[in-house]
C-alpha positions in Angstrom: 0.1 -0.1 0.0 1.4 3.4 -0.6 2.8 5.3 2.5 2.4 8.7 3.5 5.6 10.3 4.9 7.0 13.7 5.7 9.5 15.5 3.0 11.1 19.0 2.3 9.2 20.6 -1.1 9.7 23.9 -2.8 6.2 24.8 -3.9 7.1 27.6 -5.8 9.9 29.7 -7.2 11.9 31.4 -4.6 9.5 30.4 -1.5 10.7 29.1 1.6 10.7 25.4 1.6 7.9 23.7 3.7 7.8 20.3 5.4 4.5 18.5 4.1 2.9 15.2 3.9 3.9 13.0 0.7 2.3 9.9 -0.9 5.2 7.2 -1.8 3.7 4.3 -3.9 4.9 1.1 -4.0 7.8 0.3 -6.0 6.8 -1.0 -9.4 9.1 -3.0 -11.7 12.7 -1.7 -11.5 12.1 0.4 -8.4 13.0 0.5 -4.9 11.8 2.2 -1.9 14.4 3.6 0.7 14.0 4.7 4.2 16.3 7.7 4.3 18.8 7.8 6.9 20.5 11.3 6.0 20.7 13.9 3.0 23.0 16.4 2.8 22.1 20.0 1.9 23.7 20.9 -1.5 23.9 23.9 -3.3 22.0 22.3 -6.2 18.7 21.9 -4.2 19.0 25.4 -3.6 19.2 26.0 -7.5 15.8 24.0 -7.9 14.0 26.0 -5.4 15.3 29.3 -7.1 14.2 28.0 -10.4 17.5 27.8 -11.7 17.0 24.0 -12.9 13.7 24.2 -14.6 10.2 25.3 -13.6 8.6 21.9 -13.0 7.4 23.0 -9.2 6.6 21.5 -7.1 10.2 20.1 -6.0 11.1 17.3 -3.6 14.5 18.5 -2.8 17.5 16.7 -1.4 19.6 14.2 -3.6 22.8 13.6 -1.4 21.7 10.6 0.7 22.1 7.1 2.3 19.5 4.8 3.9 18.0 1.4 3.9 16.2 -0.4 1.0 12.6 -1.1 2.7 10.9 -2.8 -0.5 11.9 -3.7 -4.1 9.7 -4.2 -7.0 9.6 -7.0 -9.8 12.7 -8.1 -11.5 15.0 -5.8 -9.1 18.1 -7.9 -8.5 20.7 -5.1 -7.7 19.4 -4.7 -4.0 17.4 -6.4 -1.6 15.3 -5.2 1.6 17.8 -4.4 4.2 20.9 -3.3 2.1 22.3 -0.2 3.5 23.0 2.1 0.2 24.1 5.4 -0.8 21.9 6.8 -3.6 23.0 7.8 -6.9 21.9 10.3 -9.8 23.4 8.4 -12.7 21.9 4.9 -12.7 23.5 3.2 -15.8 21.7 1.6 -18.5 23.9 -0.6 -19.8 22.7 -0.5 -23.3 23.5 3.2 -24.4 26.4 4.1 -26.9 28.4 4.9 -23.9 27.9 1.9 -21.9 28.3 -0.4 -25.3 31.9 1.3 -25.8 33.0 0.6 -21.9 32.5 3.9 -20.7 29.3 3.5 -18.3 30.4 6.7 -16.2 29.2 8.7 -19.4 25.7 6.6 -19.9 23.7 8.9 -21.5 20.3 7.1 -20.6 20.5 6.9 -17.0 17.4 5.6 -15.0 14.7 7.0 -12.6 11.5 5.7 -10.9 8.8 5.7 -13.5 6.3 6.4 -10.9 6.0 9.4 -9.1 5.1 10.9 -5.5 2.6 13.0 -4.7 1.0 15.5 -2.4 -2.0 14.2 -0.5 -3.8 15.8 -3.1 -2.7 14.0 -6.0 -0.4 16.8 -7.3 2.8 14.9 -8.6 6.4 16.1 -7.4 9.5 16.4 -9.3 12.0 14.9 -7.2 15.5 16.7 -7.4 18.1 14.8 -9.7 15.4 12.2 -9.9 16.1 11.2 -6.1 14.0 13.5 -3.8 15.6 12.3 -0.2 14.6 15.2 2.1 12.0 12.5 3.1 11.6 9.8 5.3 11.3 7.2 2.7 11.4 7.7 -1.3 11.1 6.1 -4.3 13.7 5.4 -6.9 15.0 3.3 -9.7 16.9 0.3 -8.2 19.9 1.1 -10.1 20.1 4.1 -8.3 20.8 2.6 -5.1 24.5 1.5 -4.3 25.2 -1.3 -1.7 28.2 -0.2 0.8 29.4 -1.1 4.2 26.5 -0.8 6.4 28.9 -0.3 9.5 29.5 3.1 7.8 28.2 6.6 9.3 25.2 7.4 6.9 25.4 11.0 7.4 29.3 11.0 6.0 29.0 8.3 3.2 25.8 10.0 2.1 27.7 12.8 0.8 29.2 10.3 -2.0 25.9 10.8 -3.5 26.6 14.1 -5.0 29.4 16.9 -3.6 32.3 14.6 -2.5 32.1 12.4 -5.5 32.2 15.1 -7.6 35.3 16.7 -6.1 37.2 13.3 -5.8 36.3 12.4 -9.1 37.2 15.7 -11.0 40.7 15.0 -9.7 41.2 11.3 -9.7 38.9 10.1 -12.5 38.5 13.0 -14.9 41.8 14.9 -14.0 43.9 11.5 -13.7 46.2 12.9 -10.8 48.8 10.3 -10.2 51.5 10.0 -7.4 54.0 12.6 -7.6 51.6 15.4 -9.5 51.3 18.9 -8.9 47.6 20.0 -8.5 45.9 23.0 -8.0 42.4 23.6 -7.1 40.5 26.7 -7.4 37.4 27.0 -5.3 37.3 25.4 -1.9 34.0 24.8 -0.9 32.8 21.1 -0.5 33.6 20.1 -4.1 36.9 21.5 -4.1 38.1 20.3 -0.7 36.8 16.7 -1.9 39.4 17.5 -5.0 42.2 18.4 -2.6 41.3 15.3 -0.5 41.1 13.0 -3.7 44.4 14.6 -4.8 46.2 13.7 -1.5 44.7 10.0 -1.3 46.2 9.1 -4.5 49.8 10.4 -3.8 49.9 14.2 -5.4 52.8 16.1 -3.4 52.2 19.5 -4.5 48.5 20.3 -3.2 47.7 24.2 -4.2 44.3 25.5 -2.7 43.3 28.7 -4.2 40.2 30.9 -2.8 39.6 34.6 -1.8 38.6 33.4 1.7 41.2 32.9 4.2 38.9 30.7 6.5 38.3 28.5 3.5 41.9 28.2 2.8 42.6 27.1 6.3 40.1 24.3 5.8 41.7 23.2 2.8 44.9 22.6 4.5 43.1 20.4 6.6 42.0 18.3 3.8 45.7 17.8 2.4 46.5 21.6 0.7 50.4 21.7 0.8 50.0 25.3 -0.1 47.7 28.1 -0.2 46.9 30.9 -2.6 44.3 34.0 -1.3 43.2 35.2 -5.0 42.3 38.8 -3.5 45.8 39.1 -2.7 48.1 37.4 -5.1 48.3 36.6 -8.9 47.2 33.1 -9.1 48.7 32.2 -12.2 51.8 33.5 -11.1 52.0 32.0 -7.4 50.8 28.5 -8.8 53.8 28.7 -11.2 56.1 29.6 -8.3 54.9 26.6 -6.4 55.5 24.3 -8.9 58.9 25.2 -10.1 58.0 27.7 -12.4 56.1 25.6 -14.9 52.3 25.3 -13.6 50.4 22.3 -12.2 50.2 19.0 -13.7 46.2 19.5 -13.1 44.1 22.2 -12.0 40.8 21.6 -11.1 38.2 24.7 -11.5 35.3 24.3 -9.0 33.9 27.7 -9.0 32.2 27.8 -12.7 33.2 31.2 -13.6 35.0 32.8 -16.7 37.8 34.5 -14.7 38.7 31.6 -12.5 38.5 29.2 -15.6 41.1 31.5 -17.2 43.5 31.4 -14.1 43.0 27.6 -14.4 43.9 27.6 -18.1 47.0 29.6 -17.6 48.2 28.0 -14.4 48.8 24.6 -15.8 52.0 23.2 -17.0 52.4 22.6 -21.0 50.4 19.4 -21.7 48.6 19.8 -18.6 44.8 19.3 -17.5 42.2 21.6 -16.7 39.1 20.2 -15.0 36.0 22.1 -14.7 33.5 20.9 -12.2 32.3 24.0 -11.2 28.5 24.7 -12.7 28.3 27.8 -14.3 25.1 29.5 -15.2 24.0 29.6 -19.0 25.0 33.1 -19.6 28.5 32.5 -18.6 31.1 32.9 -21.4 34.9 32.4 -21.7 37.3 33.7 -24.4 40.7 32.2 -25.1 43.5 32.6 -27.9 43.4 29.8 -29.9 47.1 29.8 -30.6 47.2 29.5 -26.5 45.1 26.5 -26.7 47.1 24.9 -29.3 50.7 25.6 -27.9 49.8 25.0 -24.4 48.4 21.2 -25.7 47.3 19.1 -22.8 43.5 18.5 -22.2 40.5 21.0 -21.2 37.7 18.6 -19.7 34.4 18.9 -18.0 33.5 16.6 -15.4 30.4 15.1 -14.9 29.6 13.8 -11.6 33.2 13.1 -11.3 33.2 10.7 -14.0 32.1 8.3 -11.5 30.8 4.6 -11.6 28.7 4.4 -8.5 29.0 0.6 -8.1 32.8 1.1 -8.7 33.4 4.3 -6.7 31.0 4.3 -3.7 32.0 1.1 -1.9 35.8 1.9 -2.9 35.2 5.2 -1.2 33.4 3.7 1.7 36.3 1.3 2.3 39.2 3.8 2.4 36.7 5.9 4.6 36.7 3.0 6.8 40.3 2.6 6.9 41.1 6.2 7.8 42.5 7.1 4.7 39.9 9.5 3.4 38.0 11.7 6.1 34.5 11.7 5.1 33.5 13.0 8.5 35.5 16.2 8.0 32.7 17.1 5.4 29.6 17.3 7.8 29.5 20.7 9.4 26.3 19.8 11.4 23.5 17.7 11.5 20.0 18.9 11.5 16.1 18.1 11.2 13.9 18.1 8.4 12.5 21.5 9.4 16.2 22.9 9.4 16.7 23.1 5.6 15.8 26.4 5.0 17.9 27.6 7.6 20.8 25.2 6.3 20.1 27.0 3.0 21.0 30.3 4.8 24.2 29.0 6.4 25.5 27.7 3.2 25.0 30.7 0.9 27.2 32.7 3.7 29.9 30.2 4.0 29.6 29.2 7.1 29.2 25.1 6.4 30.7 22.6 4.0 27.7 20.4 4.4 24.6 20.6 6.6 22.8 16.9 6.7 19.6 16.2 7.8 19.6 13.2 9.9 15.9 11.1 10.3 
């Protein structure tokens, strides 16, 4: 039977979010109902509330989550009731041209639940990134559930569902950071710090954190930055070159999504180096670079989609590293809050006071 539970929705553009009753259907073929244990408050949820993604209101917010599978529909083999899972928003299909080329992390036909959760009056909800996890229980495609070690802290490992995976993957999967590399990360929020932590985990020896906030730069040191550069006080490109023997970094991760910081990333890399854009720009942003510089510097200019991750491969691996004390997911959890504190968490996030507020149910 369908269940009625509490969840956080954005009913209209720009309005404060509300905690309301939501009807969750029984799982159909290929679907699962997950009892949510935790969900991080991500900037993408704020974009949804502000109408920055699309205008398909009302939205059921939340997508960076962990929980326990409660029920599965017909044909589900990936998970079973009782499994502890991290939710992902790129459930690979296995059949599209990317999957058939052996690159499922680029899957162009990812799955979401077929049925919709609704308000009690029958109004269909649009789940954020196909998940909708600021809720006691949610309905997702079974492929959006990745089974991980049940002994792990849900509030910490749930962050792999978006921001931490995006940052780690930008450095390691997309950027290909290896032992002995030099890395610069521009923008030291949650995603940028995850890139720094990822670079440290795989053995980068020079890790340069760049931001305009001294407090964020100090935090970046705790995640593994060996040097910091405040872009308000120093020329970012020249300072990165100074710290890398005059050459520039092997990999530069841009975690801001602005033309001026992307240009810094482009010129702060070594010849044949790699720039990775993981900061999400708004549609109006444009960047202009001399073609002779693009040609002459060589290397690669890449964008990173969800850290180019394969959840079935990367989530369990990162949880294992966390459990071994080699990747500190706990450090990303700034506070643990209740469902009715999401709106205040948005305010703290906009003021730069937290890496992640995490709703714990």
